[in-house]
All heavy atoms as an XYZ file, in Angstrom:
723
protein
N      -0.182    -15.438    -26.538
C       0.011    -14.620    -25.357
C       1.163    -13.669    -25.572
O       2.259    -14.081    -25.876
C       0.306    -15.522    -24.163
C      -0.914    -16.277    -23.720
S      -0.511    -17.376    -22.360
C      -1.137    -18.891    -23.037
N       0.880    -12.398    -25.415
C       1.869    -11.375    -25.712
C       2.339    -10.725    -24.419
O       1.775     -9.745    -23.972
C       1.247    -10.354    -26.669
C       2.258     -9.380    -27.204
O       3.384     -9.314    -26.702
N       1.871     -8.615    -28.191
N       3.383    -11.274    -23.810
C       3.877    -10.742    -22.551
C       4.419     -9.337    -22.688
O       4.329     -8.542    -21.773
C       4.946    -11.654    -21.962
C       4.357    -12.945    -21.442
O       3.172    -12.996    -21.117
N       5.155    -13.988    -21.400
N       4.981     -8.995    -23.851
C       5.477     -7.646    -24.064
C       4.367     -6.619    -23.990
O       4.526     -5.551    -23.436
N       3.214     -6.969    -24.518
C       2.083     -6.052    -24.478
C       1.580     -5.889    -23.055
O       1.222     -4.801    -22.642
C       0.952     -6.572    -25.370
C      -0.242     -5.633    -25.406
C      -1.376     -6.197    -26.249
O      -1.310     -7.309    -26.731
N      -2.401     -5.404    -26.410
N       1.562     -6.977    -22.272
C       1.086     -6.901    -20.903
C       1.964     -5.980    -20.066
O       1.475     -5.286    -19.197
C       1.035     -8.289    -20.275
C      -0.067     -9.143    -20.869
C      -0.074    -10.561    -20.335
O       0.681    -10.843    -19.386
O      -0.811    -11.374    -20.877
N       3.262     -5.961    -20.343
C       4.173     -5.118    -19.577
C       3.874     -3.634    -19.790
O       4.015     -2.852    -18.890
C       5.632     -5.413    -19.952
C       6.112     -6.760    -19.479
C       6.131     -6.899    -17.977
O       6.511     -5.934    -17.290
O       5.764     -7.974    -17.482
N       3.472     -3.244    -21.004
C       3.228     -1.842    -21.301
C       1.809     -1.398    -21.026
O       1.459     -0.254    -21.239
N       0.981     -2.283    -20.537
C      -0.429     -2.022    -20.295
C      -0.599     -1.182    -19.028
O       0.103     -1.365    -18.050
C      -1.122     -3.374    -20.132
C      -2.586     -3.343    -20.158
C      -3.160     -4.709    -19.937
N      -2.658     -5.668    -20.898
C      -3.290     -6.749    -21.262
N      -4.440     -7.050    -20.735
N      -2.773     -7.572    -22.136
N      -1.561     -0.272    -19.038
C      -1.847      0.508    -17.839
C      -2.596     -0.354    -16.833
O      -3.157     -1.396    -17.179
C      -2.714      1.740    -18.163
O      -4.001      1.288    -18.607
C      -2.061      2.635    -19.207
N      -2.639      0.102    -15.595
C      -3.383     -0.612    -14.561
C      -4.840     -0.752    -14.976
O      -5.436     -1.829    -14.863
C      -3.277      0.127    -13.220
C      -4.145     -0.471    -12.154
C      -3.726     -1.590    -11.465
C      -5.381      0.072    -11.866
C      -4.533     -2.158    -10.491
C      -6.195     -0.488    -10.895
C      -5.763     -1.608    -10.202
N      -5.415      0.336    -15.465
C      -6.826      0.320    -15.855
C      -7.082     -0.667    -16.993
O      -8.081     -1.392    -16.983
C      -7.286      1.726    -16.253
C      -7.332      2.713    -15.100
C      -5.974      3.275    -14.688
O      -4.965      3.068    -15.402
O      -5.912      3.916    -13.631
N      -6.170     -0.710    -17.967
C      -6.319     -1.647    -19.083
C      -6.196     -3.085    -18.594
O      -6.945     -3.966    -19.039
C      -5.283     -1.356    -20.167
N      -5.286     -3.331    -17.662
C      -5.131     -4.674    -17.095
C      -6.389     -5.083    -16.337
O      -6.856     -6.214    -16.452
C      -3.926     -4.732    -16.155
O      -2.733     -4.531    -16.861
N      -6.939     -4.157    -15.587
C      -8.151     -4.439    -14.828
C      -9.329     -4.719    -15.758
O     -10.109     -5.645    -15.524
C      -8.458     -3.274    -13.892
C      -9.490     -3.520    -12.804
C      -9.118     -4.710    -11.945
C      -9.664     -2.274    -11.964
N      -9.450     -3.940    -16.831
C     -10.516     -4.172    -17.806
C     -10.363     -5.540    -18.472
O     -11.346     -6.260    -18.661
C     -10.522     -3.079    -18.864
C     -11.061     -1.757    -18.376
C     -10.970     -0.661    -19.425
O     -10.845     -0.980    -20.631
O     -11.030      0.513    -19.028
N      -9.128     -5.906    -18.827
C      -8.873     -7.207    -19.437
C      -9.238     -8.324    -18.460
O      -9.845     -9.332    -18.849
C      -7.411     -7.318    -19.866
N      -8.904     -8.143    -17.197
C      -9.238     -9.126    -16.176
C     -10.757     -9.259    -16.036
O     -11.289    -10.369    -15.934
C      -8.600     -8.741    -14.847
C      -8.811     -9.683    -13.673
C      -8.339    -11.094    -14.005
C      -8.097     -9.152    -12.442
N     -11.459     -8.141    -16.061
C     -12.924     -8.177    -15.970
C     -13.535     -8.914    -17.156
O     -14.495     -9.680    -16.992
C     -13.481     -6.760    -15.878
C     -13.199     -6.102    -14.539
C     -13.561     -4.633    -14.503
O     -13.883     -4.041    -15.565
O     -13.518     -4.047    -13.406
N     -12.977     -8.718    -18.358
C     -13.479     -9.434    -19.539
C     -13.260    -10.938    -19.401
O     -14.133    -11.739    -19.742
C     -12.804     -8.910    -20.812
C     -13.337     -7.563    -21.281
C     -12.843     -7.215    -22.677
N     -11.392     -7.141    -22.781
C     -10.678     -6.051    -22.512
N     -11.264     -4.939    -22.136
N      -9.358     -6.077    -22.644
N     -12.099    -11.312    -18.881
C     -11.797    -12.732    -18.687
C     -12.769    -13.341    -17.683
O     -13.320    -14.425    -17.911
C     -10.331    -12.921    -18.240
C      -9.395    -12.637    -19.421
C     -10.102    -14.317    -17.671
C      -7.931    -12.588    -19.052
N     -12.991    -12.649    -16.589
C     -13.919    -13.150    -15.573
C     -15.308    -13.336    -16.184
O     -15.958    -14.364    -15.963
C     -13.966    -12.204    -14.351
C     -15.124    -12.558    -13.428
C     -12.643    -12.247    -13.597
N     -15.752    -12.370    -16.967
C     -17.067    -12.472    -17.602
C     -17.136    -13.686    -18.530
O     -18.113    -14.433    -18.507
C     -17.397    -11.195    -18.380
C     -18.800    -11.187    -18.970
C     -19.868    -11.293    -17.908
O     -19.856    -10.557    -16.933
N     -20.792    -12.213    -18.077
N     -16.105    -13.900    -19.328
C     -16.073    -15.057    -20.237
C     -16.112    -16.361    -19.454
O     -16.825    -17.296    -19.839
C     -14.821    -15.014    -21.116
C     -14.859    -13.951    -22.181
C     -13.583    -13.972    -23.005
O     -12.479    -13.928    -22.469
N     -13.730    -14.050    -24.316
N     -15.358    -16.428    -18.364
C     -15.334    -17.646    -17.564
C     -16.680    -17.871    -16.864
O     -17.150    -19.007    -16.760
C     -14.196    -17.596    -16.545
C     -12.790    -17.710    -17.126
C     -11.743    -17.435    -16.054
C     -12.571    -19.069    -17.763
N     -17.308    -16.788    -16.419
C     -18.614    -16.917    -15.764
C     -19.691    -17.362    -16.739
O     -20.621    -18.064    -16.346
C     -19.011    -15.594    -15.104
C     -18.250    -15.313    -13.830
C     -18.625    -13.993    -13.191
O     -19.267    -13.136    -13.858
O     -18.260    -13.791    -12.020
N     -19.570    -16.974    -18.003
C     -20.550    -17.392    -19.004
C     -20.548    -18.907    -19.167
O     -21.589    -19.510    -19.431
C     -20.278    -16.722    -20.356
C     -20.620    -15.236    -20.342
O     -21.311    -14.785    -19.402
O     -20.172    -14.540    -21.274
N     -19.380    -19.531    -19.017
C     -19.278    -20.978    -19.019
C     -19.468    -21.653    -20.362
O     -19.697    -22.859    -20.422
N     -19.385    -20.927    -21.455
C     -19.612    -21.502    -22.779
C     -18.315    -21.879    -23.493
O     -18.315    -22.049    -24.706
C     -20.386    -20.509    -23.657
C     -21.768    -20.215    -23.106
O     -22.340    -21.102    -22.450
O     -22.272    -19.105    -23.340
N     -17.230    -22.026    -22.767
C     -15.924    -22.262    -23.384
C     -15.475    -23.700    -23.189
O     -15.779    -24.319    -22.157
C     -14.880    -21.331    -22.758
C     -15.139    -19.840    -22.888
C     -14.160    -19.077    -22.011
C     -15.019    -19.405    -24.330
N     -14.708    -24.214    -24.138
C     -14.102    -25.532    -23.924
C     -13.077    -25.455    -22.785
O     -12.573    -24.378    -22.448
C     -13.411    -25.848    -25.250
C     -13.590    -24.678    -26.133
C     -14.397    -23.652    -25.432
N     -12.784    -26.594    -22.207
C     -11.895    -26.663    -21.060
C     -10.550    -26.005    -21.325
O     -10.059    -25.216    -20.506
C     -11.688    -28.122    -20.636
C     -10.749    -28.338    -19.453
C     -11.274    -27.636    -18.211
C     -10.543    -29.818    -19.215
N      -9.921    -26.294    -22.459
C      -8.594    -25.735    -22.743
C      -8.627    -24.208    -22.822
O      -7.732    -23.539    -22.317
C      -8.018    -26.330    -24.031
C      -7.549    -27.754    -23.892
C      -6.486    -27.929    -22.809
O      -5.543    -27.118    -22.743
O      -6.613    -28.878    -22.015
N      -9.655    -23.668    -23.440
C      -9.780    -22.209    -23.532
C     -10.018    -21.615    -22.147
O      -9.461    -20.564    -21.806
C     -10.923    -21.836    -24.492
C     -11.107    -20.350    -24.671
C      -9.900    -19.703    -25.336
C     -10.165    -18.234    -25.598
N      -9.002    -17.542    -26.127
N     -10.823    -22.286    -21.335
C     -11.063    -21.819    -19.965
C      -9.773    -21.793    -19.163
O      -9.501    -20.841    -18.432
C     -12.085    -22.719    -19.267
O     -13.347    -22.620    -19.871
N      -8.960    -22.843    -19.307
C      -7.681    -22.887    -18.595
C      -6.744    -21.779    -19.057
O      -6.055    -21.147    -18.250
C      -7.016    -24.251    -18.777
C      -7.644    -25.399    -17.994
C      -7.036    -26.728    -18.410
C      -7.491    -25.169    -16.502
N      -6.719    -21.544    -20.367
C      -5.879    -20.478    -20.909
C      -6.305    -19.116    -20.357
O      -5.471    -18.319    -19.926
C      -5.981    -20.485    -22.432
C      -5.140    -19.423    -23.115
C      -5.327    -19.440    -24.625
O      -5.390    -20.546    -25.212
O      -5.417    -18.346    -25.200
N      -7.614    -18.868    -20.348
C      -8.118    -17.598    -19.814
C      -7.844    -17.486    -18.319
O      -7.496    -16.408    -17.824
C      -9.614    -17.461    -20.090
C      -9.995    -17.144    -21.524
C     -11.511    -17.200    -21.703
C      -9.466    -15.775    -21.942
N      -7.992    -18.595    -17.606
C      -7.712    -18.582    -16.176
C      -6.259    -18.201    -15.915
O      -5.967    -17.378    -15.049
C      -8.033    -19.953    -15.569
C      -7.815    -20.008    -14.092
C      -8.729    -19.442    -13.218
C      -6.685    -20.627    -13.564
C      -8.521    -19.484    -11.850
C      -6.476    -20.680    -12.206
C      -7.390    -20.109    -11.339
N      -5.339    -18.786    -16.682
C      -3.920    -18.455    -16.535
C      -3.665    -16.983    -16.825
O      -2.912    -16.310    -16.103
C      -3.077    -19.322    -17.464
C      -3.001    -20.770    -17.038
C      -2.316    -21.659    -18.061
O      -1.972    -21.188    -19.167
O      -2.129    -22.853    -17.759
N      -4.283    -16.457    -17.880
C      -4.138    -15.036    -18.197
C      -4.688    -14.184    -17.063
O      -4.092    -13.164    -16.685
C      -4.869    -14.696    -19.499
C      -4.228    -15.250    -20.740
C      -5.074    -14.974    -21.984
O      -6.067    -14.253    -21.944
N      -4.683    -15.568    -23.095
N      -5.823    -14.604    -16.517
C      -6.438    -13.867    -15.414
C      -5.556    -13.830    -14.186
O      -5.422    -12.789    -13.532
N      -4.921    -14.957    -13.877
C      -4.013    -15.001    -12.732
C      -2.842    -14.053    -12.948
O      -2.459    -13.297    -12.053
C      -3.511    -16.443    -12.476
C      -4.653    -17.338    -12.015
C      -2.354    -16.463    -11.484
C      -5.259    -16.951    -10.688
N      -2.270    -14.059    -14.160
C      -1.154    -13.138    -14.464
C      -1.600    -11.683    -14.317
O      -0.893    -10.864    -13.729
C      -0.616    -13.384    -15.865
C       0.377    -14.520    -15.960
C       1.133    -14.523    -17.276
N       0.257    -14.583    -18.447
C      -0.251    -15.694    -18.954
N       0.020    -16.850    -18.398
N      -1.018    -15.663    -20.014
N      -2.770    -11.361    -14.859
C      -3.276     -9.990    -14.771
C      -3.549     -9.600    -13.325
O      -3.252     -8.481    -12.906
C      -4.546     -9.826    -15.607
C      -4.335     -9.796    -17.110
C      -5.664     -9.972    -17.837
C      -3.662     -8.502    -17.528
N      -4.111    -10.526    -12.564
C      -4.389    -10.253    -11.153
C      -3.100     -9.951    -10.398
O      -3.021     -8.999     -9.621
C      -5.101    -11.457    -10.532
O      -5.273    -11.270     -9.158
N      -2.075    -10.747    -10.642
C      -0.776    -10.522     -9.976
C      -0.160     -9.197    -10.420
O       0.433     -8.480     -9.613
C       0.161    -11.684    -10.259
C      -0.249    -12.940     -9.533
C       0.647    -14.098     -9.850
N       0.215    -15.291     -9.100
C       0.494    -16.518     -9.452
N       1.236    -16.759    -10.515
N       0.060    -17.533     -8.730
N      -0.298     -8.901    -11.708
C       0.225     -7.635    -12.235
C      -0.474     -6.452    -11.558
O       0.176     -5.492    -11.138
C      -0.007     -7.598    -13.746
C       0.490     -6.356    -14.436
C       0.197     -6.406    -15.930
O       0.431     -7.462    -16.560
O      -0.276     -5.384    -16.454
N      -1.787     -6.537    -11.427
C      -2.539     -5.459    -10.778
C      -2.149     -5.330     -9.312
O      -1.962     -4.219     -8.811
C      -4.044     -5.704    -10.904
S      -4.705     -5.440    -12.561
N      -1.999     -6.461     -8.618
C      -1.584     -6.428     -7.218
C      -0.221     -5.772     -7.059
O      -0.005     -4.976     -6.147
C      -1.550     -7.849     -6.637
C      -2.898     -8.368     -6.221
C      -3.489     -7.553     -5.099
O      -4.494     -6.900     -5.306
N      -2.905     -7.567     -3.940
N       0.704     -6.103     -7.953
C       2.043     -5.512     -7.889
C       1.980     -4.002     -8.124
O       2.638     -3.231     -7.432
C       2.967     -6.181     -8.907
C       4.365     -5.591     -8.941
C       5.109     -5.666     -7.620
O       4.886     -6.619     -6.839
O       5.924     -4.764     -7.356
N       1.185     -3.598     -9.092
C       1.073     -2.161     -9.360
C       0.431     -1.424     -8.189
O       0.838     -0.312     -7.863
C       0.287     -1.922    -10.641
C       1.095     -2.286    -11.857
C       0.384     -1.961    -13.118
N       1.200     -2.361    -14.250
C       0.914     -2.065    -15.480
N      -0.154     -1.358    -15.762
N       1.701     -2.460    -16.452
N      -0.559     -2.040     -7.556
C      -1.160     -1.423     -6.377
C      -0.141     -1.329     -5.245
O      -0.086     -0.323     -4.531
C      -2.385     -2.216     -5.926
C      -3.619     -2.078     -6.802
C      -4.700     -3.052     -6.348
C      -4.143     -0.661     -6.803
N       0.669     -2.355     -5.087
C       1.719     -2.326     -4.071
C       2.731     -1.223     -4.337
O       3.155     -0.517     -3.416
N       3.106     -1.051     -5.605
C       4.034      0.018     -5.966
C       3.422      1.381     -5.677
O       4.089      2.282     -5.161
C       4.415     -0.082     -7.437
C       5.294     -1.256     -7.769
C       5.478     -1.443     -9.268
O       4.923     -0.710    -10.073
N       6.257     -2.446     -9.639
N       2.150      1.536     -6.002
C       1.466      2.813     -5.750
C       1.406      3.092     -4.249
O       1.640      4.222     -3.807
C       0.062      2.790     -6.347
N       1.128      2.058     -3.467
C       1.078      2.218     -2.021
C       2.430      2.657     -1.472
O       2.512      3.559     -0.633
C       0.643      0.910     -1.372
C       0.479      1.008      0.121
C      -0.018     -0.280      0.733
O      -0.193     -1.279      0.010
O      -0.212     -0.286      1.954
N       3.508      2.035     -1.970
C       4.851      2.434     -1.510
C       5.165      3.878     -1.896
O       5.768      4.615     -1.117
C       5.899      1.465     -2.054
C       5.823      0.089     -1.390
C       6.950     -0.833     -1.809
N       6.880     -1.256     -3.196
C       6.167     -2.279     -3.651
N       5.423     -2.976     -2.832
N       6.181     -2.609     -4.926
N       4.751      4.286     -3.090
C       4.985      5.674     -3.513
C       4.221      6.643     -2.621
O       4.735      7.697     -2.237
C       4.573      5.864     -4.962
C       5.529      5.205     -5.943
C       5.072      5.314     -7.366
N       4.993      6.677     -7.809
C       4.411      7.062     -8.938
N       3.868      6.163     -9.738
N       4.385      8.325     -9.288
N       2.986      6.286     -2.289
C       2.176      7.147     -1.421
C       2.803      7.247     -0.043
O       2.872      8.332      0.537
C       0.728      6.617     -1.349
C       0.032      6.852     -2.692
C      -0.048      7.277     -0.212
C      -1.292      6.141     -2.846
N       3.292      6.122      0.481
C       3.944      6.149      1.786
C       5.141      7.086      1.778
O       5.367      7.823      2.744
C       4.373      4.744      2.195
C       3.212      3.853      2.580
C       3.616      2.410      2.806
O       4.801      2.057      2.588
O       2.743      1.626      3.193
N       5.905      7.075      0.716
C       7.065      7.972      0.607
C       6.603      9.424      0.564
O       7.165     10.288      1.232
C       7.908      7.621     -0.632
C       8.616      6.283     -0.411
C       8.921      8.731     -0.947
C       9.264      5.710     -1.652
N       5.552      9.691     -0.199
C       5.050     11.056     -0.326
C       4.451     11.580      0.974
O       4.417     12.791      1.199
C       4.005     11.134     -1.437
C       4.543     10.916     -2.849
C       3.388     10.784     -3.835
C       5.457     12.064     -3.254
N       3.980     10.697      1.823
C       3.332     11.119      3.064
C       4.283     11.150      4.256
O       3.857     11.114      5.388
C       2.139     10.203      3.375
C       0.978     10.309      2.407
C      -0.135      9.349      2.810
C       0.451     11.730      2.343
N       5.549     11.273      3.997
C       6.526     11.387      5.097
C       6.691     12.859      5.472
O       6.565     13.737      4.631
C       7.862     10.789      4.689
C       7.774      9.291      4.468
C       9.124      8.699      4.161
N       9.012      7.301      3.829
C       9.013      6.315      4.713
N       9.120      6.589      5.986
N       8.910      5.067      4.329
N       6.994     13.080      6.738
C       7.231     14.460      7.161
C       8.631     14.893      6.762
O       9.370     14.139      6.130
C       6.980     14.621      8.669
C       7.963     13.852      9.540
O       8.988     13.355      9.025
O       7.703     13.740     10.740
N       9.015     16.104      7.121
C      10.313     16.633      6.684
C      11.502     15.908      7.307
O      12.637     16.146      6.914
C      10.394     18.136      6.951
C      10.206     18.480      8.405
O      10.019     17.613      9.239
N      10.236     19.763      8.708
N      11.261     15.014      8.258
C      12.338     14.225      8.840
C      12.268     12.761      8.400
O      12.949     11.908      8.951
C      12.302     14.339     10.363
C      12.709     15.730     10.797
C      12.130     16.105     12.153
O      11.372     15.355     12.735
N      12.498     17.283     12.614
N      11.442     12.490      7.402
C      11.363     11.151      6.847
C      10.480     10.177      7.603
O      10.433      9.000      7.273
N       9.769     10.662      8.608
C       8.886      9.779      9.378
C       7.528      9.694      8.690
O       7.016     10.709      8.219
C       8.705     10.308     10.797
C       9.992     10.304     11.609
C       9.739     10.868     12.973
N       9.220     12.235     12.837
C       9.629     13.270     13.559
N      10.537     13.119     14.476
N       9.109     14.460     13.368
N       6.941      8.492      8.663
C       5.624      8.370      8.047
C       4.581      9.164      8.826
O       4.628      9.229     10.048
C       5.311      6.877      8.111
C       6.432      6.220      8.808
C       7.458      7.243      9.159
N       3.688      9.778      8.104
C       2.597     10.533      8.706
C       1.317      9.757      8.440
O       0.949      9.535      7.294
C       2.498     11.949      8.089
C       1.320     12.699      8.660
C       3.791     12.708      8.307
N       0.666      9.325      9.496
C      -0.578      8.567      9.346
C      -1.738      9.415      9.824
O      -1.665     10.071     10.862
C      -0.503      7.277     10.150
N      -2.800      9.418      9.038
C      -4.017     10.133      9.411
C      -5.171      9.157      9.308
O      -5.205      8.313      8.418
C      -4.270     11.307      8.470
C      -3.254     12.409      8.568
C      -3.633     13.552      7.687
C      -2.602     14.658      7.787
N      -2.913     15.793      6.943
N      -6.119      9.293     10.189
C      -7.302      8.441     10.142
C      -8.129      8.806      8.916
O      -8.246      9.982      8.553
C      -8.136      8.627     11.402
N      -8.671      7.787      8.294
C      -9.529      8.011      7.131
C     -10.962      8.077      7.610
O     -11.457      7.180      8.269
C      -9.363      6.882      6.117
C     -10.341      6.986      4.980
C     -10.170      7.947      4.000
C     -11.432      6.143      4.911
C     -11.069      8.053      2.961
C     -12.334      6.248      3.874
C     -12.160      7.200      2.891
N     -11.625      9.161      7.288
C     -13.029      9.325      7.624
C     -13.819      9.439      6.338
O     -13.736     10.452      5.645
C     -13.240     10.583      8.467
C     -12.524     10.508      9.795
O     -12.544      9.473     10.447
N     -11.877     11.588     10.188
N     -14.591      8.386      5.992
C     -15.376      8.469      4.761
C     -16.389      9.600      4.869
O     -16.811      9.947      5.966
C     -16.075      7.115      4.666
C     -15.809      6.397      5.925
C     -14.783      7.148      6.705
N     -16.765     10.178      3.730
C     -17.755     11.247      3.753
C     -19.039     10.755      4.400
O     -19.427      9.610      4.232
C     -17.989     11.581      2.278
C     -16.906     10.913      1.529
C     -16.335      9.847      2.397
N     -19.692     11.623      5.145
C     -20.931     11.223      5.813
C     -21.991     10.848      4.783
O     -22.067     11.432      3.706
C     -21.446     12.356      6.698
O     -21.690     13.500      5.909
N     -22.755      9.812      5.107
C     -23.813      9.377      4.215
C     -23.382      8.294      3.249
O     -24.203      7.704      2.587
N     -22.085      7.993      3.151
C     -21.635      6.964      2.216
C     -20.485      6.183      2.829
O     -19.365      6.231      2.360
C     -21.203      7.595      0.889
C     -20.975      6.542     -0.194
O     -21.388      5.383     -0.001
O     -20.371      6.881     -1.223
N     -20.773      5.447      3.873
C     -19.730      4.692      4.570
C     -19.280      3.471      3.782
O     -18.216      2.937      4.020
C     -20.226      4.261      5.953
N     -20.071      3.031      2.808
C     -19.708      1.821      2.071
C     -18.730      2.084      0.950
O     -18.025      1.206      0.523
C     -20.967      1.159      1.493
O     -21.565      2.017      0.545
N     -18.682      3.281      0.421
C     -17.799      3.594     -0.708
C     -16.527      4.237     -0.192
O     -16.538      4.959      0.778
C     -18.493      4.533     -1.697
N     -15.436      3.981     -0.884
C     -14.156      4.585     -0.525
C     -14.019      5.931     -1.187
O     -13.262      6.085     -2.126
N     -14.762      6.905     -0.753
C     -14.750      8.234     -1.353
C     -13.495      8.988     -1.039
O     -12.527      8.444     -0.519
N     -13.513     10.262     -1.303
C     -12.336     11.088     -1.060
C     -12.218     11.416      0.414
O     -13.214     11.598      1.103
C     -12.448     12.385     -1.862
C     -12.372     12.176     -3.350
C     -12.443     13.487     -4.119
O     -12.599     14.541     -3.487
O     -12.341     13.441     -5.342
N     -10.978     11.541      0.895
C     -10.780     11.972      2.251
C     -10.629     13.492      2.271
O     -10.800     14.163      1.253
C      -9.599     11.256      2.916
C      -8.258     11.600      2.286
O      -8.139     12.583      1.567
N      -7.248     10.811      2.584
N     -10.257     14.040      3.398
C     -10.169     15.494      3.507
C      -9.110     16.106      2.603
O      -9.132     17.288      2.312
C      -9.884     15.880      4.968
C      -8.560     15.339      5.470
C      -8.395     15.431      6.965
O      -9.404     15.452      7.674
O      -7.258     15.512      7.418
N      -8.183     15.292      2.098
C      -7.152     15.785      1.193
C      -7.527     15.587     -0.269
O      -6.710     15.790     -1.142
C      -5.815     15.071      1.462
C      -5.285     15.409      2.827
O      -5.446     16.517      3.307
N      -4.677     14.434      3.497
N      -8.770     15.117     -0.515
C      -9.195     14.925     -1.899
C      -8.657     13.651     -2.522
O      -8.642     13.501     -3.714
N      -8.184     12.724     -1.692
C      -7.615     11.468     -2.204
C      -8.577     10.341     -1.921
O      -9.177     10.252     -0.934
C      -6.248     11.180     -1.557
C      -5.683      9.865     -2.044
C      -5.301     12.310     -1.825
């Protein structure tokens, strides 16, 4: 386990690694010890991704403040015809 490598990994790379682990665990062809090792790695990656999403959310909140530092909240309206997907809003985000 290379914790140094995990620290320098992008969010997307962490998510891809987590998806690979989930696939391996779902296949069910692994010995118990290997499954536990992968599960532990998956938990670490999941927490890492959650933390990065939290950091991104905090950055967005800062960016969406008005000129007096107050948060600006706007309702999100998904594009018509695709209410199930989190598409772009009116600001292209």
